[in-house]
N, C-alpha and C positions, 0 to 999 in steps of 0.2 A: 299570203304573208307582207305585212306593211314593210315594206322595202324603203329606205334611205337612201340608197346606193353605195354606204357606207358598211366599216366593217361588223359592226353589231348586229344589223339584220341579217348580213351574210354569215356570220356564225351561228347565228338563231335558225336559219333557214337549213345550215348542214347538220345542228344537233336534231333539228325535226325529222330530217330525212332519216337519219337513224333510228327512229321512231317507227316500227311496222303497223302501229296502231293509227297514224296521221297521215294522210295523203295530201299532200301542197297543189294546190291547183291553181295558182297564180301570186304574180307579186303586183302591189297596191303600193302606187307612189303617186303624190301630191306635185303638181307642177305647175312653176310660175308661167303663167300662159302667153306674159308679156315678151319674157325673156326665154323661155322655153328652157328653163333650168329648174333643178329640184332644189325644192327650198333650203334655205341656210346651207346646206353643202357647194351648191351654185355648179353642180355636174350636170354636163350639157344633156340633152334630150339623147343625143345620138350616142354618147356612152352610155347614158341608161338604157336604152336599146339593146346595145352591144352585151349589156349585164345580163340582160333577160333573154337574149338568146344563147349565151353561153350557158345559163341555169335551165335551159330547156323548159322553160315555163311562160305563159301568156302575162303580158304586162296589161295591166288596169290603170291608165292613167286619169286622176281627178285634176282636171286644168283648175287652175285658180286664179281670179284676176288680181293684177297688181295697182293699186294697194287693196288688200282683201281684207274685211272686216270679219270678226271672229263669227258672226251672224251668216255670212255668207260661208264660210270655211264648214261651220255643220251642218248646213245645208247642204252642201256638197256630198259631204260624208254621208249624211242618212241617206242622201240618194243611192250612193253605192254600196250602203250595208242593205239597201231594199233590192237592189240587183244581185247581191251576194244571196240573200235568201231565197229570191226566186231562183236561182240558178243550185240551191239545194247545198250552199257552203255551212258549216256549223261554226266556225270560230276564224278569228283574224288574229294572229301571232305578232310580238310586237319584239323589239331587241332593246326594251330599256333594261337598266340593270340594278338601281337601287333609288332613284329619285321618286319617293314615296307619292308626291301631289301628281304627279305626271302620271303614276298608275292609276292613283284613284280617279285624274279626269275622264282616263280612258275606260276605265270600270263603268263610272258613272254615264258616258254617252253611250256607250254598247248596251247598257241593261235595257233600254226598251225595246231593243232590235231583236234580241235574242240570240244574240251572237256572242260567243263565248269569248273572252280574251284569254290569249294564252302569254306566258312569258317565261320564254325556257331558257333566258339569260340569269333569271332575279336572284340576288342577292349571291352570285359567286364572287366572291373576291376579286376586285378588278387588276390587282397586280399578278394574281394567279391565271386570270381569264384572258389577259394581253398575252402573257408568256403563251397560254394553250394555245391562243391563234395563230400567233408567230410559228410555234413548232407544230403545229397541223397543217402548215404547209399558205395559210391564208396571207396573201398580199395587196396590201392597201397603202396609198399615200395621201398624206395631209393637203385636204382640198381646201380647208378654209381654218384659220387662227384667228382666236379673240387676242388681239395685241392688249388687251388689258391684264391677261392672264398668260401669256408667253410670248416671247420676241418674233417678231415677225419672220426671220428667218428660216423658223420652223415649216412654214408655207411649201408645200411642194414636196418634203422630205419624204422617206421610205417611213412606215411604219414596221420596226425592227426592233431587234435588241438596243442595238446603238441610241435608237429614240430614247427608248425607255430611259436609258441610263442619263443620257442629256435633258428629260423632263425636270425643271425645278420642284421641289419636295412638295410644295403647294399643287402641284397638277396631278388630278387623277389619272392612272396609267392608260384609262381607255376616253380620257376625256368627256366623263360623264357630266361634269357639271359645266360644259359649252367650250373649254380651252380650245377644242379642236375637232374637226370634222373629217371624216376620211372619204376616198373614191377607193372601192376594191377592185384589183384587175387580176385576181388569181386566185385560187384555192379550191377545195375539195368539193365545194358548191358548185363548179364551173366544170363544164365539160371541154375548156380548153383557154388559156390565158388571153385575156385580153389586152391586145397591144396598145397602148399609150404613150403619147408625145407630151412633154409638157410644153405648154403655150404660156400667155402672158400670165405676171405675177398681179395682181391688181389690190389696189387700197380702196376701201368705202365704209364709211359710219364706223371705223374702229376694225373693222376687220379685214384680213388680207386673204385675198383668194386664189389660187392657183390653177390655172385651167387646163384643163388636160382634154386632150383630142385623141380620137381612135387614129391608127396610122393611115388606113385610107383618107380622111380628112386631111391630114398633112401631106399627102401624094396629091390630093386633088388641087391644093393650095399653091404647091410649088410649080404644077403644069399649068 
């Protein structure tokens, strides 16, 4: 499962686990090696590892240099695909919703590997999908906000019905056009909630990031 640390990959994992013909064997995540954070979402590695533990799945981390060229990214992904084939993995699932250029890129990159791309959330209307996630017990907070599309005050907020009501009409309810990215902390894909506490709110290059920490990190910092 291609794991972004956010709600879409988490919900895709939940749906795939309901399919008896599919066995999920791991979470695949690219990590900015310089900052030890998930790309775009800004999720700390410690939180990522907590999520993996809560799903009871091994974490496959693909470290990326910073800055990272597209050539380097594609080579690192080719390497991990080679590993997947050697471990008898048949497919990689993605949490993409409706952006056809993104799907086409993934399909094109996987075609030479023999790995099948799966898109369990594809073309589900995003307003319905967002409400299904919330009603289904998924809990996430906004980890990154694009200030060209949303006010900075959305950073750190819970992904819930109140947030959906407050989104401007121009925003996709699932943030599929990059309006926001999330950090999931509970849901049916977890065996227990992941206790998070909010850290700093940071602005960088037009994006506002809410830094979340696991509770044990907060305790260690206080001690």
